[in-house]
C-alpha positions as CSV (number, residue, x, y, z in Angstrom):
1,M,176.4,-2.2,234.8
2,S,178.9,0.2,233.4
3,V,182.5,1.3,233.6
4,R,181.5,3.7,236.3
5,E,180.4,0.7,238.4
6,G,183.9,-0.9,238.0
7,Y,183.3,-3.0,235.0
8,K,185.6,-2.7,232.0
9,S,184.3,-2.5,228.4
10,E,185.9,-2.3,225.0
11,T,184.7,-1.7,221.5
12,Y,186.1,-3.4,218.4
13,D,185.1,-2.0,215.0
14,A,186.8,-1.6,211.6
15,A,185.2,1.9,211.5
16,H,187.4,2.9,214.5
17,S,190.6,1.4,213.0
18,P,191.5,-0.7,209.9
19,S,193.5,-2.9,212.4
20,Q,190.1,-3.9,213.9
21,N,188.8,-5.5,210.7
22,I,188.0,-9.1,211.6
23,I,188.5,-10.3,208.0
24,T,192.2,-9.5,208.2
25,E,194.7,-11.7,210.0
26,C,195.7,-8.9,212.5
27,G,192.0,-7.9,213.1
28,F,190.9,-11.5,213.6
29,Y,193.6,-12.3,216.1
30,G,192.9,-9.0,217.9
31,V,189.3,-9.9,218.5
32,V,190.3,-13.5,219.5
33,N,192.6,-11.9,222.1
34,I,189.7,-9.9,223.5
35,A,187.5,-13.0,223.5
36,L,190.1,-14.9,225.4
37,R,190.4,-12.1,228.1
38,L,186.6,-12.0,228.8
39,V,185.8,-13.5,232.1
40,E,183.2,-16.2,232.8
41,N,179.8,-14.5,232.9
42,G,181.1,-11.6,231.0
43,V,179.1,-10.2,228.1
44,A,179.9,-9.8,224.4
45,L,177.6,-7.9,222.1
46,A,178.0,-7.8,218.3
47,D,176.1,-6.0,215.6
48,P,177.7,-7.1,212.4
49,K,177.3,-4.8,209.4
50,C,173.9,-5.4,208.0
51,S,174.0,-3.7,204.6
52,L,174.8,-6.9,202.6
53,W,172.4,-9.1,204.6
54,V,169.0,-7.3,204.3
55,Q,166.5,-9.0,202.1
56,F,165.2,-6.0,200.2
57,L,167.5,-3.0,200.0
58,S,170.7,-4.7,198.8
59,K,169.3,-7.8,197.1
60,G,170.4,-6.6,193.7
61,V,174.0,-6.6,195.0
62,H,174.2,-9.6,197.2
63,K,171.8,-11.9,195.3
64,R,170.9,-13.8,198.4
65,E,167.7,-16.0,198.3
66,N,166.3,-19.0,200.1
67,S,168.1,-21.4,197.8
68,N,171.4,-19.4,197.9
69,V,171.9,-17.7,201.3
70,E,175.6,-17.3,200.4
71,G,174.7,-15.0,197.6
72,A,177.0,-13.8,194.8
73,W,180.2,-14.3,196.7
74,E,182.1,-15.5,193.7
75,K,181.2,-12.4,191.6
76,R,181.2,-9.7,194.2
77,R,184.1,-9.1,196.6
78,C,181.8,-7.2,199.1
79,V,179.5,-10.3,199.4
80,F,182.6,-12.5,199.9
81,E,183.8,-10.2,202.7
82,A,180.3,-10.1,204.3
83,N,180.2,-13.9,204.3
84,L,183.8,-14.0,205.8
85,I,182.7,-11.6,208.6
86,N,179.8,-14.1,209.3
87,E,182.2,-17.1,209.4
88,N,184.8,-15.3,211.6
89,T,182.1,-14.1,213.9
90,A,180.9,-17.7,214.3
91,V,184.4,-18.7,215.4
92,I,184.4,-15.9,218.0
93,V,181.0,-16.9,219.2
94,A,182.2,-20.5,219.6
95,I,185.2,-19.3,221.6
96,L,183.0,-17.0,223.8
97,H,180.5,-19.8,224.4
98,S,183.3,-22.2,225.4
99,R,184.5,-19.6,227.9
100,K,180.9,-19.2,229.4
101,V,180.6,-15.6,228.2
102,H,177.0,-14.4,227.5
103,I,176.6,-13.5,223.9
104,G,174.2,-11.2,222.0
105,L,174.1,-10.7,218.2
106,E,172.0,-8.1,216.4
107,N,170.8,-7.7,212.8
108,P,167.7,-6.3,211.3
109,S,164.6,-8.6,211.1
110,G,164.5,-10.0,207.7
111,S,168.3,-10.2,207.5
112,W,169.9,-13.3,205.9
113,Y,172.7,-13.1,208.5
114,F,171.2,-15.7,210.9
115,L,170.2,-17.9,208.0
116,Y,173.8,-18.2,206.6
117,P,174.6,-21.9,207.1
118,T,177.5,-21.5,209.5
119,M,175.7,-19.1,211.8
120,A,172.4,-21.0,211.6
121,S,174.1,-24.3,212.5
122,L,176.1,-22.7,215.4
123,T,173.2,-20.8,216.9
124,A,171.0,-24.0,216.7
125,L,173.8,-26.1,218.2
126,L,174.3,-23.7,221.1
127,G,170.6,-23.4,221.7
128,F,170.6,-19.6,221.3
129,Y,167.3,-17.8,221.8
130,E,166.0,-15.2,219.3
131,A,163.6,-12.4,219.7
132,T,162.4,-9.4,217.7
133,T,162.4,-5.8,219.0
134,W,162.5,-2.3,217.6
135,M,165.5,-0.1,217.5
136,I,163.5,2.8,218.8
137,N,163.4,1.0,222.1
138,F,167.2,1.5,222.3
139,G,167.3,5.2,221.3
140,H,167.4,4.8,217.5
141,W,165.4,7.5,215.6
142,M,163.8,4.9,213.4
143,P,161.5,2.1,214.7
144,K,163.0,-0.6,212.5
145,P,162.4,-4.2,213.5
146,T,165.6,-5.9,214.8
147,K,166.4,-9.5,215.6
148,L,168.4,-10.3,218.7
149,V,170.0,-13.8,218.9
150,G,172.1,-15.3,221.7
151,S,172.4,-16.5,225.2
152,L,171.7,-13.1,226.8
153,L,168.0,-13.6,226.3
154,R,168.0,-16.0,229.2
155,F,169.0,-13.2,231.5
156,G,166.3,-10.6,231.5
157,L,166.2,-9.1,228.0
158,E,162.9,-10.7,227.5
159,N,161.3,-7.6,229.0
160,C,162.6,-5.6,226.0
161,V,161.4,-7.9,223.3
162,E,158.2,-9.6,222.2
């Protein structure tokens, strides 16, 4: 389904505009506004920035580990902000779920993102499915493994994942 078929879609990304940064008050309320306008059985997809969640490449910066998934948030502002993005995304996911909107979240396999306490608790509470696939299946040049989490997996994406 696409815009050409009569369905409306929007993007929301701080890379497009600083006003779309969900860790600012304006940006957070902007995405809440979008979440509240999505219709029942609508679809919301999110791929939160992964650079401070991967277990190997940025471990020296974020300092995340099994006993401390929150990482070095007190010492590094970028880690604090990554955690805040996770927290705010969880609020948006809760709003979307309550509105019966189908949700899909993406982050690399091996990311700490879905192990962060708020997101882990919420996805378990909501009974979200998770699956692993490869980005090359979706046109990415690199066959990196990717985790998909959400309610969308109930509706046919299982053919794209293992």
